N, C-alpha and C positions, 0 to 999 in steps of 0.2 A: 707207575701209577698215573692215571689221568683223571683229574678232578674237575667237575664243573659246578659252579655255584649259580643258583637261580633266584631271582627276585622278580618284581613286577616290571619295572622299566629299565633295569640294568644301569642305573645311575647312582645308586646309593649303597644298598646292602651288598648285593653280589660283587660289584667291583671292589668294594672294601675288602670282603672276604678273600677275593682273588689276590689282592695286594698283600694282605696279611700272611696268607699261606705261602706265597712266593717269597716273602721276606723271611719267614721262619725256615723254609726249606726250598732252596733254589733248584733242587733236583726233582722236584715234583712238577709235572706238566699241569698247569692250572689255567682255567679260563672261567668266564662268567657270561650269563645271558639273561634276558628278561622274557616273561611270557607274553608281554604286550609289545606293540610296535610304536609306542608313544614317543620314544626318544632315539630311534634308529640312527646310528652314525654320530650321536652326541657324546661328548666327554661326560665323565661323572659329574654329578652336582658339585658346584663350587664349594659348598659347605662341607661335603664329604672329602673332597680333595684337600681342603684346609685341615680337616680333622686328621686324616691320614698323615699329612705332612707334619703335624704336631707330634706325632709318634715315629717320625723318621721313615715313613712309607710314601713312595711316590706313585699315585695312581692316575696322574694327570694325562698320561698318554693312552689310556684305555678308551675304547669306543664301544658304545651300546650296540648290541645285536639281539635279535630275537631267537629264542629257543626253537629248534627244529627237530623233527623226528631223527634226523641224521645224527644228532647229538647222542642218542642212545648207543649208537655204534662206535662213536668216537671217544666216549668216556667210560671209565671203569665205575666211577661212583658220581652220582648227581646229588648235590645237597640243595634242598629247598628251604627258603626262609620262613614260609608260613603255610597255613592250611589251604588257602585259595590257590597259591601257586603250586602246591602239591597236587591238587585236583587238576589244574590246568595241564601240568606235565604228564601225570598219569593217563589223562584222557588221550594223549598222543601216543601212548605206548602201543606197540603192535603185538606184543607177546608178553608172557610172564617174565622172561629174562630181562626185559626192558624195565619192568616195574620193580624188580628186585634191585636194580641199580639206584633207585630213588630213595633218598633218606632225608630226614629232617636235619637241618644244621644243628639245632638244639633238640627240641622234641615236639610231638604233636601238641602237647599241652603248653609248651613254652615256646611260642613263636618268636622270631626276631621282629620287633616292631619297625614299621616303616617310618623314618624320621622325617620324610619329605615335607610334611605340613607343620612340623614343630620347630622348636628352637635349637640352639647350639647344644644344650644338655641332652637332647635326644640323640644327636650325632655321636656324642661322647659315650652315652650309654650303649649304643649299637656297637661302637668300636670295642668297648670292654667285652661285651657278649661275644662278638665275633673273634676277638683275640683268644679268649678262653676256648671257644669251639674249635678254632683252627689248631691250637696247641694239642687238644684232644685228638683231632683228626690226624695230625702229624705223628703223635705218640703211637696211635693204632697202626699207621703205615709203617713206622720204624719197628714195631714188634713183629711184623710179618716177615 
């Protein structure tokens, strides 16, 4: 199973989800990307690295990249953090099978908030949300 997590800049939410799922199940091929090109080649946000480290997860070696149409062919499931990024990814889909790979990490009504402009509590809240979501994703994969 190949999983891709997608947020806006690929420096907060999606690299954290990548790190969490990889930590939960090292047998899953997991990656992350952003729909924007704001931070290409950058490491995750320092605050997210620190948050992940406080839970025993190292994401410091990850590098931001932009989502491309090729990702539809490389991944079995693509998990999106919010409505805006869902629209951005689906707009790049070339066919219905591409769209069928795109899922919300939580739900359409319950987006993962972007902690970038907030304080430490926002990063911890996002960690808790993504940890629970990654547990669910892993459980679903294990059931297959």
